[in-house]
C-alpha positions as CSV (number, residue, x, y, z in Angstrom):
1,M,168.0,137.6,73.6
2,S,171.2,135.7,74.6
3,I,173.5,133.9,72.2
4,P,173.8,130.4,73.0
5,R,176.9,129.6,74.4
6,N,178.5,126.3,72.6
7,T,181.0,124.5,75.2
8,K,182.4,121.2,74.7
9,A,180.4,119.6,77.4
10,K,177.6,121.0,75.6
11,Q,178.3,119.6,72.3
12,A,179.2,116.9,73.9
13,V,176.0,116.0,75.5
14,L,174.0,117.2,72.0
15,H,176.2,114.9,70.2
16,E,175.2,111.9,72.5
17,I,171.9,112.7,72.4
18,S,171.5,113.3,68.6
19,S,173.4,110.2,67.7
20,S,171.2,107.7,70.1
21,D,168.1,105.8,68.3
22,F,166.4,106.2,71.7
23,A,165.5,108.8,74.6
24,L,168.7,108.7,76.9
25,S,168.1,109.7,80.8
26,Q,170.0,112.0,82.6
27,P,172.1,109.2,84.2
28,E,172.6,107.5,80.7
29,I,173.7,110.9,79.3
30,F,176.7,111.8,82.0
31,E,178.0,108.3,81.9
32,R,178.2,108.6,78.0
33,V,180.1,111.9,78.4
34,K,182.3,111.0,81.8
35,G,184.9,113.3,82.4
36,A,183.5,116.4,80.1
37,C,181.6,117.6,83.4
38,D,179.7,116.7,86.6
39,R,176.2,115.9,87.0
40,V,175.0,119.1,87.8
41,T,176.2,120.5,84.6
42,V,174.7,117.7,82.7
43,Y,171.5,119.3,83.9
44,R,172.2,122.5,83.3
45,I,172.8,121.6,79.6
46,L,169.7,119.4,79.0
47,D,167.6,122.3,80.4
48,R,169.3,124.6,78.1
49,L,169.1,122.3,75.4
50,V,165.5,122.1,75.9
51,T,165.2,126.2,75.7
52,E,167.2,126.3,72.7
53,N,164.9,123.8,70.7
54,K,167.8,121.0,70.4
55,I,166.1,118.5,72.5
56,H,162.8,117.7,74.0
57,K,162.1,115.9,77.3
58,I,159.8,112.5,77.5
59,V,158.4,111.6,80.8
60,N,158.4,107.8,81.0
61,V,155.6,105.9,82.4
62,D,157.6,105.3,85.6
63,G,158.0,109.4,85.9
64,T,161.6,109.6,84.6
65,I,162.6,111.9,82.1
66,N,164.4,111.3,78.9
67,Y,165.4,113.2,76.6
68,A,165.8,113.2,72.6
69,R,166.5,114.8,69.6
70,C,164.3,117.5,67.7
71,T,164.1,116.7,64.7
72,S,161.1,119.4,63.7
73,C,161.7,122.1,66.0
74,D,163.8,125.7,65.2
75,E,163.1,129.4,66.1
76,S,161.1,129.3,63.0
77,H,158.9,126.2,64.0
78,M,156.9,126.1,67.4
79,H,158.3,123.8,69.9
80,A,155.8,121.0,70.1
81,H,156.0,117.3,70.6
82,D,152.5,116.1,69.7
83,H,153.5,112.7,69.0
84,L,153.5,109.2,70.7
85,H,156.2,107.9,72.5
86,F,156.8,104.2,73.0
87,S,158.7,102.8,76.0
88,C,159.5,99.0,76.2
89,I,159.1,97.3,79.4
90,A,161.9,94.5,78.1
91,C,164.8,96.4,77.4
92,K,163.3,99.9,78.8
93,K,164.2,101.7,75.7
94,I,162.5,104.7,74.8
95,E,161.3,105.7,71.1
96,C,159.6,108.4,69.3
97,L,156.7,107.6,67.0
98,A,157.3,111.1,65.3
99,E,154.8,109.7,62.4
100,Q,151.9,109.4,65.1
101,I,150.5,112.9,65.8
102,V,148.1,113.6,68.6
103,H,145.7,116.5,68.4
104,V,144.0,118.1,71.7
105,N,140.9,120.1,71.9
106,L,140.8,121.7,75.3
107,P,138.3,124.7,76.4
108,A,139.5,128.4,74.9
109,S,140.5,128.9,78.4
110,Y,143.1,126.3,78.9
111,Q,146.4,126.7,77.5
112,I,148.9,123.6,77.1
113,K,152.4,124.0,78.1
114,E,153.5,120.3,77.9
115,L,152.3,117.1,76.9
116,F,153.9,113.6,77.5
117,L,152.5,111.0,75.9
118,T,154.2,107.8,76.3
119,I,152.9,104.0,75.8
120,S,154.3,101.3,77.3
121,G,154.6,97.9,76.1
122,I,157.3,95.5,74.2
123,C,159.2,97.0,70.8
124,P,159.3,94.7,67.7
125,S,163.1,94.0,68.7
126,C,162.3,92.3,72.0
127,Q,159.1,90.6,70.4
128,A,161.5,89.0,67.7
129,T,163.3,87.5,70.9
């Protein structure tokens, strides 16, 4: 197993994702770390952070991939994100609803590699306005 590299660009990307209360898309992350690296490097860093169980992917209802920090994954825990995500159609923010766990029972011959659970609607902040 190789030792993960910890570059300034990787630290910047991870910082932006970790400090956000909602999931970010690659263009949003690139805009926030502008100058630290190019777009291709941001994609590579995101792939690496997913592999290292530091962040997870969320596929929005429109097919856009967003990224959020992992709160329960590390090398001793399986990288599983069987919780719901909420995508607000008004403000476009995507949130993890980690307390809403979903259990899927597939036949024994099937194996889950990825599971994307996104609900679309209006978040409490947008309902208040």
